[in-house]
C-alpha positions in Angstrom: -18.5 4.9 15.0 -19.0 0.9 14.0 -18.5 1.7 10.1 -19.1 -1.9 9.7 -20.7 -1.8 6.5 -19.1 -2.4 3.3 -19.1 -0.1 0.7 -21.4 -0.9 -2.3 -19.0 -0.2 -4.9 -20.7 -0.4 -8.5 -17.2 -2.0 -9.6 -17.5 -5.0 -7.5 -13.7 -6.1 -5.6 -12.5 -9.0 -6.7 -12.5 -11.2 -3.2 -10.6 -13.3 -2.2 -8.1 -12.4 -4.5 -6.1 -14.9 -6.0 -2.7 -16.8 -4.1 -0.4 -18.5 -6.6 3.1 -20.5 -5.7 5.2 -19.1 -7.9 8.0 -21.3 -9.9 11.2 -20.9 -9.2 14.9 -22.8 -9.9 16.9 -20.1 -7.7 14.3 -20.4 -5.3 12.9 -24.1 -4.8 17.1 -25.2 -5.0 17.3 -23.6 -1.8 13.9 -25.2 -0.4 11.8 -22.3 -0.1 8.7 -22.2 -1.7 6.7 -18.6 -2.9 4.1 -18.3 -3.5 1.9 -14.7 -4.9 -1.2 -13.1 -2.9 -2.1 -11.5 -6.2 -4.3 -8.7 -4.0 -3.4 -6.2 -7.9 -5.8 -8.3 -9.6 -8.5 -6.8 -6.7 -10.1 -4.4 -8.3 -8.9 -2.6 -11.8 -8.6 1.2 -10.2 -8.5 0.1 -6.8 -5.9 -2.9 -6.5 -4.8 -5.0 -3.2 -3.9 -2.5 -0.4 -5.7 0.5 -1.5 -9.4 -1.3 -1.7 -8.5 -2.3 1.7 -7.2 0.9 3.2 -10.5 2.7 1.2 -12.9 0.0 2.7 -13.4 0.8 6.4 -12.5 5.0 6.1 -15.2 4.7 3.1 -17.6 3.5 5.4 -16.6 6.7 7.7 -17.3 8.5 5.9 -20.9 7.2 4.8 -21.5 7.4 8.3 -20.3 11.0 8.3 -22.7 12.1 5.5 -19.1 13.1 4.1 -19.2 13.9 0.7 -15.8 15.2 -0.2 -12.8 12.5 0.1 -9.0 14.5 1.0 -5.9 13.2 0.9 -2.2 13.6 0.6 0.7 12.0 -1.8 3.1 13.0 -4.2 3.3 12.8 -7.9 3.6 9.5 -8.1 1.1 7.7 -5.1 -0.9 4.8 -6.4 -3.4 5.8 -3.5 -3.6 9.7 -5.3 -5.0 7.7 -8.2 -6.7 4.9 -5.8 -8.7 7.7 -4.1 -9.5 9.4 -7.1 -11.2 6.1 -9.1 -12.9 5.4 -5.0 -14.5 9.0 -5.2 -15.3 8.1 -8.7 -16.9 4.6 -8.0 -18.9 6.3 -5.4 -20.3 10.1 -7.1 -17.9 11.3 -3.9 -16.1 14.9 -5.2 -12.2 14.4 -4.4 -9.0 16.5 -3.4 -5.5 15.1 -3.7 -2.4 17.8 -2.3 0.3 16.7 -3.8 4.0 17.1 -2.1 5.9 19.6 -4.3 4.9 21.6 -7.7 2.9 21.2 -10.2 4.7 19.6 -12.7 3.6 20.0 -16.9 1.8 17.8 -18.6 0.9 15.8 -15.6 2.5 12.3 -15.5 -0.3 9.4 -16.1 -1.0 9.0 -11.8 -1.7 12.6 -12.1 -3.4 12.5 -15.4 -6.3 9.8 -14.1 -6.9 11.2 -11.0 -7.9 14.8 -13.0 -9.5 12.8 -16.0 -11.5 10.7 -12.6 -12.5 13.9 -11.3 -9.9 14.8 -8.7 -9.6 18.7 -8.1 -5.2 19.3 -7.1 -3.9 21.1 -5.9 -0.1 21.5 -4.5 1.5 22.1 -1.3 5.2 23.4 -1.2 7.4 20.5 0.8 8.2 22.7 4.0 4.3 23.1 4.3 3.7 19.1 3.7 6.0 18.2 6.6 3.6 19.3 8.7 0.5 19.0 6.8 -1.3 17.1 9.8 -0.5 20.0 12.0 -4.6 22.0 13.1 -3.3 25.2 11.2 -2.5 23.7 8.5 -6.0 21.2 7.9 -7.5 24.6 9.3 -6.6 26.3 6.7 -7.5 23.7 3.8 -11.2 23.5 5.5 -10.7 27.3 5.0 -10.5 26.9 1.1 -12.0 23.7 0.5 -15.0 23.8 3.0 -15.9 20.3 4.7 -14.4 17.1 3.5 -13.5 13.3 5.2 -9.8 13.2 5.6 -7.6 10.8 3.9 -3.9 10.6 5.7 -0.9 10.1 3.1 -1.4 6.6 1.8 -5.0 6.6 3.4 -3.4 5.3 6.3 -4.7 5.0 9.6 -6.6 3.3 12.3 -9.5 1.8 9.6 -6.9 1.1 6.9 -4.9 -1.3 9.6 -8.4 -2.7 9.7 -9.2 -3.7 6.1 -5.4 -5.2 5.5 -5.9 -7.2 8.8 -7.8 -9.3 6.5 -6.4 -10.2 3.9 -3.8 -13.2 6.0 -7.6 -15.3 6.7 -7.7 -15.2 2.7 -4.2 -17.9 2.5 -5.5 -21.2 2.6 -2.2 -22.8 3.8 0.3 -22.2 6.4 3.2 -20.5 5.4 6.3 -19.5 7.3 7.0 -15.6 6.1 4.3 -13.0 4.5 6.1 -10.1 2.3 5.0 -7.2 1.7 6.2 -3.5 0.5 6.1 -0.6 2.9 5.6 3.0 2.1 3.3 4.6 5.3 3.3 1.3 7.5 -0.1 0.5 7.1 -0.5 -2.2 5.1 1.9 -4.5 7.2 0.8 -2.9 10.2 -3.0 -4.8 9.6 -1.4 -8.3 7.8 0.7 -8.4 11.4 -2.3 -8.1 13.4 -3.9 -10.6 11.2 -1.3 -13.7 10.9 -1.9 -16.7 12.5 0.2 -17.6 15.1 4.3 -19.2 14.1 3.9 -16.3 11.7 6.2 -14.1 10.5 5.7 -10.9 8.2 8.4 -8.9 6.7 8.2 -5.9 5.4 10.1 -3.7 2.6 10.9 -0.5 2.1 10.7 1.4 0.0 12.1 5.4 0.9 16.1 5.4 1.6 16.2 6.6 5.3 13.5 4.3 6.2 14.3 3.4 10.1 11.1 5.8 11.0 8.9 3.1 9.7 9.3 1.4 12.5 7.8 3.7 14.9 5.0 4.4 12.5 3.3 0.6 12.0 4.0 0.5 16.1 1.9 3.2 16.1 -0.3 2.7 13.7 -1.0 -1.2 15.5 -1.3 1.1 18.9 -4.2 3.1 16.7 -6.2 -0.1 15.8 -6.5 -1.7 19.1 -3.6 -4.1 18.3 0.1 -4.8 19.1 1.7 -6.9 17.9 5.7 -7.8 17.8 5.9 -10.5 14.9 6.6 -8.6 12.2 9.8 -6.6 10.9 11.4 -4.6 8.5 14.2 -4.6 5.5 15.7 -0.7 4.5 18.7 -1.1 2.3 16.0 -2.1 -0.6 15.0 1.6 -1.4 17.4 1.6 -5.0 17.7 5.3 -4.3 14.4 6.1 -2.6 10.4 6.2 -3.2 9.7 6.3 -6.5 13.4 6.3 -7.8 14.7 3.6 -9.2 18.3 2.1 -11.0 19.5 -0.1 -13.8 19.3 -3.0 -11.7 16.0 -2.9 -10.4 14.8 -2.6 -14.2 16.8 -5.7 -15.0 15.2 -6.9 -12.6 12.0 -5.7 -13.4 13.0 -7.2 -17.2 13.6 -10.6 -16.2 11.2 -11.5 -13.6 8.5 -10.7 -16.9 10.4 -13.2 -18.3 10.6 -16.2 -16.3 7.1 -15.3 -15.4 4.9 -13.1 -17.3 4.3 -10.9 -14.3 4.5 -6.5 -14.7 5.9 -5.9 -11.2 4.9 -2.5 -10.0 8.5 -0.5 -9.8 8.0 1.5 -7.0 6.9 -0.8 -4.5 6.6 -5.3 -6.0 9.5 -4.9 -7.3 11.3 -4.3 -4.3 10.5 -6.3 -2.4 10.7 -9.2 -4.7 14.1 -8.1 -5.5 14.6 -7.6 -2.1 12.8 -11.6 -1.1 15.6 -13.2 -3.6 18.4 -11.3 -2.0 17.7 -12.2 1.1 17.0 -16.2 -0.3 20.1 -16.0 -1.6 22.0 -14.4 1.6 20.6 -17.3 3.3 18.2 -15.5 5.4 15.0 -17.8 4.8 15.2 -21.9 6.1 15.3 -24.2 3.9 11.3 -26.1 4.0 10.7 -22.0 4.4 6.9 -21.0 2.7 7.3 -17.6 2.4 4.0 -15.9 0.6 5.3 -12.4 -0.9 1.9 -9.4 -1.1 1.2 -8.1 -4.5 -0.7 -5.0 -4.1 -0.8 -3.4 -7.1 
């Protein structure tokens, strides 16, 4: 499978995405320069790492002449939303297998997916934990027919390949590049694409995220390149995936007031909070240049 072609999107992505320096007295007083890689501006409906993860997967679906995309996610999965948008843009049918039971009315993410043609089906949590087993996949094919399978979060070797293209878009030297970590593919890809001497730092958005280290290694192995230039911070989950606290909300409000940017509370806000906390704790050397990826 070559998957060399880039899908012919009707709505063209904005690439390379902008890189903006963030003026922040709290960081500059510690000798730290922080840049934002605005991948949230790549595409209005398929931002950042979602577009990068889908890019080569959609090319593979084209090569296989598949007309249906099936994927998995929780009720607040941005990947579910992005897959629906991509299918709508490409004229493909989409099926979203959602963890847990149906709740009505639909939240904005699932409502958007349905409005863009996605068929939602729900899977109990016990079965969902075994969603990648042959038995569960066979049952899905019996129900829905043939489809191109996108893993949860879109995370596979082709997703890693797409994310590995991001670092080449940064036109200056940096010491650390940071991203939020949900499934691990974005960090796995970025770490394979960064220049020598730089490091990648992920911030887990799930409680109990220590297992993500093995996931990143697995994804890198599947993509054919294993690196040791990355690590994951796990304390900044604020209660777990799609969970938030008053402290996180206050940080988001303050960041908006100071910088005019609304941080996504499920992913990017936790990463940005973690960057500031580590800077305050002296984890970054004076003179460090940090890039934070806002993936949308």
